[in-house]
C-alpha positions, -999 to 999 in steps of 0.1 A, spaced: 935 737 -139 914 750 -111 875 753 -115 874 791 -125 900 786 -145 884 760 -167 855 786 -165 872 814 -178 885 791 -206 851 780 -214 842 809 -218 867 820 -245 855 791 -265 829 794 -298 795 788 -296 802 751 -312 829 746 -291 809 747 -259 787 726 -272 810 697 -284 824 705 -246 789 701 -229 781 670 -254 816 653 -240 812 662 -208 774 647 -203 788 616 -223 817 610 -198 793 610 -166 766 595 -185 789 569 -181 805 568 -153 770 563 -140 756 538 -164 787 518 -175 773 491 -203 777 455 -197 805 443 -219 787 419 -248 794 385 -244 816 368 -270 802 349 -300 769 376 -299 778 395 -327 785 366 -346 751 344 -336 732 379 -342 746 379 -380 733 343 -380 699 351 -375 695 375 -404 707 350 -428 684 343 -457 687 315 -481 671 339 -508 665 374 -515 642 393 -489 605 389 -497 589 421 -516 568 444 -504 537 428 -521 546 395 -506 550 407 -474 510 425 -478 500 383 -492 516 370 -460 502 397 -438 469 390 -451 473 349 -450 478 352 -412 451 377 -407 423 353 -422 437 323 -403 433 342 -368 401 356 -373 385 333 -400 395 299 -387 
C-alpha cells in the first residue's frame, strides 16, 4: 500500500479510529527515536525489597508528628 492509498483509507475511518491510528503512529515514532534501555536483571526485586516494612505504614497523624519533630530538630537545636 502506498502513501496515497493509506491516506485515502485513513479518511474512511471514524474519528475515534483515526485518533487511535495517530496515537499508534506517534508511539511507534517515539519508540524508534527514544528506545528504553533494558532493565538490569534483579532490579525490580531489589526495589520491591526497599518498600517492605516490618509493620503497618504510619498513620497521617504519626507522619505529621514525625515531620514536626524533624523541624524542631532542624530549627531549634
